[in-house]
Each structure stands twice: as structure tokens, then as C-alpha cells.
N, C-alpha and C positions, 0 to 999 in steps of 0.2 A: 876516240874523240873526247875532248874534254867537255864536261857538263856546263851548261850556260845558266841553267834555273838556279836562282839564289844569288847570282852574281850581277855586277853592274852590266847593263847592256853595252856591247861594242858600240863605239862612236860611229857615226857615219854622216857624210855629206854627199848627196847625190843631186844631179839634175832631175827635174821632174816636169810633168805636164800637170798645171795646177787644176783645181776643181771645176772652172769653167770649161776646161778642154781646149782653150785657146792659147793661153799664155805658158811660157816656159818660165820656171822658177827654180829654186834649190830648197830641198828639205835636208834638215840636221836633226839629229836626235834632240839636241837642246831645243828645238822648236816646240817639243813636246813635253818639257820639263813642268811638273805641276799637274799634269793630265795622265790618265792611263792611254796607253798606245797599244792598238791591235795592228801589228805589221805582219803582212804575210807575202811570202815570196811565191811567184808562180813561174812555170818554165819558159812560156814564150807567147808574144802577141800572135794573133791570126791562127790561133788553134782551136781545138773543140772544146775542152773541159774548161779551160781558162775563163772564157767570157761568161760560163755559167755561174761561176764563183764570184767573179768580179761585179756582175749585175746584182746577184744575190746580196752581196755585202752593201753595195750601194742602196738597193731596196730597202735595206734595214737600218741605213746609216742613222736615221733619227732615234732609233732604240740604242745605238751605241753613244750617241750624242747625250740622250737622256741619263746614261749611266756614267757620263763625265768621260767618255773615251773619244779618242780620234782613230781613224782607220787610215793606213797607208798601204798600197800595193806596190810590190817590187819585182821587177824582173831584170835580166841582163840585155834586153833589148835596148835601142837608144830612146831618147825621149821623142825623136823625130817619128820612129816607128809607133810609140805609144799614141802620138797625136793623130798619124793617119789611122790608126785602128780606132780611136774614139770617133773621129768624123766618119769613118765608113761604117764598120759593124757594130761596135761596141756602144756608142750613144753616150749622152750626158752621165757623168759620175758625180758622185758627192765628196770625193777624196782623192788626193793625188796618185798618180801613177809615176812612181820613181825609176830611174835608169840607173841600174848598176853595171854600166859598161866595163868598168875595171874589174868587175867581179870580186873586188875586195869585201863588200858588205855580205855578199853570199858566202864567201870563205869564211869571214869572221863569226857569222852566225851559224856555220857548220852545215849549210846546205847546198854547196856547190858541187855539181858533177864536173870535177877538173877536165876530164877527156872529152866532154860534150860542150862545156862553157855555159851550161845552163843550170838554174837552181831547182832542187827537188821542191815539193809543196811544203813549205815550212811555215808554221804560224807561231808567233811569239806575242804574249801579252806582257807589257812593261809597265810598271806601276809609276806612279807620279815621281818617285824620288829616281827612277832611272835604272830599277833593278828588274831584271827579267823574272817573272813569277810563273809563266807557263810556256812550255815548247812542245809542239807536236810536229813531227816531220814524217811524211809518207811518199809513197811513190808517185810518179807522174800521172797516172791515169785514173787517180781517184779524187773527186772533189770534196771539199770540207763542207761541214754543216755549219752554217751561219748561226742557227739556233743553239747548237753546243757552244760555239765560241760565246755566245751572249751569255749562256748559263754558267760557263767557266768564269767570265769576267765578273759576274755578280757574285758568284761564289768567293772569289778571291777578294772582292770588297766587302763581303759579309764579316769578314775579321774573326771568323771561328772554324771550327771543324765542321766540314760539310759531309754528311754520309752520301753513299751512293744515290744517284739520281736526284740530288738535292736540287731544288728550284727555289727562286726567290719567294719569300714568305714562308718557307718551311723552317722548321726548328733546326737549330745548331746542336751539335753534340755538347 
């Protein structure tokens, strides 16, 4: 697989359920130009680990906003499935859920499990110029740490060399 970090983020346009959980819309990479974007893929709606992650990112959304970042969640489910999930189990979110029904975005970001048609848990931080600065991909059964995502985002924004376990306010190397 070709590396993605340090390269322009692959373009995307996807239907989505917008932040109010009611309206359908469309999200494009260009919508986030000039902002940091934390984009994460998750396998499927109506599953077990996925809602824990999505709710956690929504709960910490103000911290991402304060850091000048937007959040976008993506799966290969339809936007109609997303809406039903939001209205049923998931509840109000603070960012859109995008639908990659064509699987092209998951494929472009290197997270698609072709034979299953679902995405691995891939997380990408894209800078305001549209360059991928961070990527982590792992297996389906393990949720991500929102705090670690925030720590890495702030480290990327610090503009210097960040030693192990660096946190905002710590000295750079």
C-alpha cells in the first residue's frame, strides 16, 4: 500500500447526514479547506464499538473546535441508515456522518476491506492546506482514543519536534 501521510488528501464528495441529524447534505474535502480535519472511518452502523467512538468524538467536539478542527465520520452505510441510527440509538451528534456507498473514499484512503465492503478503523488528520499529516489504521474490534487524537492534533499544530508523550504546553525539542 502506498503511503498517504505527507501527501495531498484524496478528494472526496459524499452524501451525509448533517449535524442536526435531520437534513441530508453533501460533504467534500474542499469544504474543509483552511481548517484542520479529523476524519475517521468506522465499519458499520448499528454495531457495538462504533457508537462508543462516535459519541466520544461528539462529546469532545468543542475541544476539536477550539483547536481549529472539524470532525467527519465515514462508513460505507447509506445516509438513510445513518439517519435511522442517529434517531434510534446514537442520538444527536456535533459533526456529519458521511456515506461512502461507492466505497471509493475508503479505497482511496487505504482502509477498505474489499471482500466485506466495509472500512477498517482509519483515522486521518488533514491540515488546512489539504495534506494528510497523520494516519492510523487498526482492526475492527478496537476503539480509538479521542484524547490521543486531540494530543496528536495539537502536536501537529505545535510546529516543532514533539518528544514522546508530548502534551500541549510541554516544551518542543
